[in-house]
N, C-alpha and C positions, 0 to 999 in steps of 0.2 A: 264587650262590656269592660269599662275601665275600672281601675282599682277602687276608686271611691264608691262606685255603684256596687262593686263586689262586696265591700265591707258593709254597705247599707242594705244588702239584698234581703235579709230576713225581716228587717224593719219595714221593708216595702211590701211584704206579703200581706194581703188583706186579712183582717182578724175575723173569725167567726165565734159566736158565743153559745150556740146550741150544740152540745156534744154530738148529736146525731149527724152533724155536718162532716164528721170524719169519713163518711162513706161517699161524700160528694166530691168527685174528682175536680170539679171546677174550683174548689177551695185550695187545690195544690198547684204549686209552681215548681218547675225543674230547677235544681241547683245550677248555678252558672258554670260554664266551662272552666276547667282548671282547678276546681275545688277538690278537696280530699276529705275522707272520713278518718278521724282519729278514734280508735276503738280499743276496748280492753274487756277482758272477762277473767274470772277466777278459774284457774286450772285445779281440778280435784275438789270442786265445791261439794261433791258427795260426802267426802270425809269431814269437811268442815260442818256441814249440816248435821251429819250423824253425831258430831261432837257438841252440838248445841251452840255453834258459833255463827249462826246466821246473821246476827247483828254485826259481827266483824266483817262478814262477807258484804253486807250492805254498805258498811263504812268504806270498804275498799272500792266498791263500785262508785259511790258518790265522790270519793277522793279524786277519781279520774276527771270528773266534771270540774271540781274545784281547781285542781292543778292546771288543767288546760286553759280554763277561762281566766285564771289569774295570770298565766303566762302570756296570754294574748291581749291583756289589758281589759278583761271583763267586757269585751264587745258583745253586741247582740247577735249571737250565732245559734243556730239550731242544735239542740242536744237532746239526748234521751237517757233516762235512768232505767236500767233493766234488772235491778235487784242484785245480780252477781256480776254486773258489768255496766258499761255505758258507751255511748258514742257521741262525738261532736263533729259537726260538719263545718269546714273552714275554707277560706280562700287559700289557694296554693302558696301565696306569699307568706302565710303563717305556718307552713309545714315544719320548718326548722324549729320554731318555738314549741310547736305541739310535740314533735319528736322528743325534744329535751324534757318537756314536762312529763310525757308518758314514761320515759326511761327512768326519771327520778322517782315517779310514783311507784313504778315496779320495785325499785330498791326499797322504798319506805314500806310498802305493803309486806315485803318479805322480812325486812329487819324488825319492824315494829308490830306487825300483825301476824307474822309467820304464815302468810298465805302466798301462793304463787300467782302472779298477775301476768296474763298473756296480753301482749300489746301489738298494735299494728297501725300502719297508715295506709289506707287503701285509696288510690287515685280514682276519681270519678270516671276518667277516661277508660280505665280497665273495666269498670262496671258497664259502661255504655257499649264497649266493644263486645260484650256478651248479649247485647240486645235488651238490656235491662236499664233502669233509670232510678234516680233518687229524686223524688218530688216531695216538697215540704209544704205543710199547711200550718197555720198559726191559730191555736185555740186559746181563747181568753178564759183562764180559770177564775180570774177576779179582775177588778179594774186595775190591779197593780202588777199582775204577772200573766205572761202568756207562755205556753209550752208548744214545742214543735211536734207535729205528727208527720209520719213518713209513709210514703207509698212508692210503688214502682218496682218492687222486688229487689232493688239494689242493696239495701241494708242487709237483707237476709243472705244474699249471695256473698257480701263482704264478710259477714260473720262466719259463714261456713268456710270460706277460704282462710280466714284468720286461724280458725281451729285446725286447719290442715297444715299450718305452718307457713303460709304465704304472707308476704308483706310485713314481715317482722322488722323489729327495730334493734339497733345495736344497744347492748346493755350499758348502763351507766356505772360509774365507779362505786364501790361500796361506800356507804355513808352519805351518798348524795340524797338531798332532801328536796321535795317539791315545795312550792308555796301553796299551803293549804289554808290560807286565811279565809275565814268565813265558814269552814266546814264544822258542823256541829252535830253532836250525838247525845244530847242531854236527856231527851224525853224517855220516860219509861214506856213499856208496851201499852197500847191503848186497847182496852177490853171492848168486846162487841156489846152493843146495846140492843140490836134487833134480833140477834140470834147467833150467827157465826160470821167470822171474817173469812171471805172466800176469795182466793186468787184465781182468776180465770184467764186463760189464753186461748183464743180461737184464731186459727190461720186458715186461709183458703187451701183447698186440695190442689192437686197438680194442675187442674184446669185454670187456676187463677181466680182472682176476686171478681166473679161475675155478679149479675143481679141477685141470684139466690143468696150468695154470701153477704152482699150488702143488706138484704132483707133480714138475714140472721142477726147481723150486728144491730140493726135498728130495733129488732124485737127484743134482744137482750137488754139493750139500753133502756127501752121503754118499760120492761118489767122491773128493772132495778129502780127506775124513776118513781115507781109506785111506793117505794119505801121512803122514809123520812130523808130528805136531802139527797135523793137519788141514790141512796145506799152509801153515802159518804161515811167512811169509818170515824171521822172526827166530828164531834158536835159543832153546831154553828157558833156556839160561844167559845169554842176552842177546847183543847185537851185539858184534862185536870193538871194542876200544878204538881206533878209527880216526876221526880228526876232520878235517873239511874246513876249510881256511883261508878259502875263499870263504864257507862256511857261517858261520864266525865273523865274517867281515866283514858278512854280512847281519844277523846277530844284533846286532852293534854298531850298525848303522843303525837297527834297531828300538828299541834301548834308549836311545840318546843322540843329541842333535843333533850337527851336524857338528863343532863345537868340542870335544866331549868324547869322540869315538869312539876316539881312540888309547888313552886311559886305559881305556875300556870293553874294547877288545881285549886290553890287557894283563891286565885283571881276569879276563876269560874264560880266557885262556891259563894264568894262575896257578891258576884253579879246575880246569882240565883236568889240569894237571901234578900237582896235589894228588890228584885222583881217580885218576890212573894210579898214583901212588906208593902210595896206600892200597890199591888193588886188588892191585898186585903183591906187597905184603908182608902182605896180609890184616889190615890195621889199621883199626879203627873210629875215627871222630872224632866225639865226642859221640854224637848219635843217627844219624849217617850211616854206613851200611855200604855200601861201594862194590860189593861182590859182590851184595848184596841189591838194590841200586839197578838193576844191570844186569838181573837176573832180572825185576824189576818192569817195566822198560822193555818187555820182551817180553810179559809178561802183560797190560800195560795198553794194548796196541796195537789199533787198529781195522781189522784187515786184511780184515774182512768186515762188511757192513752191509746194511740194507734201507731203501729210500726209494722207495716205489711200484714197486719192482723190486729185484733182487739186484745188489749190487756187491761184488766180491771182488778182492783182489790176493793171489795165492797162488803158492807155490813148488811146481811139479809136474813130474813126469817126462813123457816123450813119450807113454807108454802111457796114463796117466791123462788127459792133455790131449786125446788123440785121442778118448777116450770122452766127455769133457765136450763137446767140439766137435761130435761126432756127435749128441748129444742136442739141442744148441742148433740145429743145422741142421735136424734133424727137426721140432723144435717150430716153427721159423720157417716151414718148408714147409707145416705143418698150420695155420698162422695162429694159433698159441697164443701166440707170443712173437716179439719182435725182439731182436737181440743185437749186441753189439760185443765183440771179443776181441783183445787186443793183447799180443804177446810182447816181453819185454825180458830183459836179462841180470842186472839188479839192481833193487832197490827203493829208494825214498826214504823218509826219516822226518823229519817236522817235529813239533815238540813244544810242549806247553803245560805248563810246570812252575812252578806258583805258588811252591813252595819244595821243594828237593830233600830237605829233612828229613822231609817227609810222604810218604806212599806213594800219593797220589792223582794223581800226574803222568800226563798223557795223551799218547799218541803216535800221530800220524796217518800212515798208510801209503799209498803210491801207487807205481806203477811209475816207474822212473827215466827212461824214454824216451818220455814222453807219457802213459802210464798211462791213467787214466780219461778224460782229454780225447780221446785218440785212439780209445779204445773207443766213447765217446759219438758221435764223428764218424761212425763206421760205421753207427750207427743213423739219424742225421740225413742221411746222404748226403754229408757234407763230405769224408770220406775223408782225414783228415790222415795224414801219415807221421811216425812217431816218429824221433827222433835221440838218440844217446847224450848224456846230460847231463854237462857238465863239473862235477865236484864243487865 
């Protein structure tokens, strides 16, 4: 496969629009030879969650996607936001740029967020040498945004080995900053409307993702679909225009060095004030339609995904949650799946908005009180406890 087709690989993957298609292996295509996984996660997220800093953890995870995509020219490459970490699949020709972006992000996360980011570049060849693979599907969340889904066991193996200290990257110099253009953290937590915000992770047991596991995923998705908008935590008309000052402060840290943050905060506040004004009075400014933007925020959000297992952050009532949990317990008892399930009162949203004038802005959803990190801990046996996050 030549370099041009390498770069165009993800764009060539057929799009599916019904989320139930995540269990259909015909929707997945193997990554091309020579590709790598650029990966990161937060070390010691337990302490950060216990300190009510899960929004900082989310910001750090999303910053990995922003930094790497900016470094490689915002090409169309598969990526995944995992709450306390992220991964991006890239052609080997972009490995150097990805290494530099990850190393710079590690420094920024430590110096400005006071969190430790573990980073790695994992060659696809090493994954396939273990008899595993990384296959990618392309799910259309809206007409303007698609998200990657991963299968084949390779991403799970890569994450495990990263946490064991393999495939690490040389540290960057103190003060090194990544390009985090587009990273946004403005929205306040989004309260549940149906009942509770529930973060769910279900992964196949040791036998792998057989028909019974696929049936489990299909059933869970079907139950959630009985709720308004499939259990989507954000209303169809978009989130309420409520913004977090701490979120604005985080965004200013991402966008500007210490000497320029006051001006950056003032700029963000002016943008928000203008957005509220345009929304309240139904006025468009050039190509920006505030009402349409809010609706696109909802449609472009990744509240459900697949990465060698199902991950969902949904808004469900007690009856639907009881049915989902009963299925998960039954599957775990039968040795079909392992799962984690964490309840919260609200959801968090961290965004990647290259420009608000275009409609391809992306919004990453997680639970506000530990979300996917707490759910994952129930699978690994760490048993974190979630706390409410200060906006």
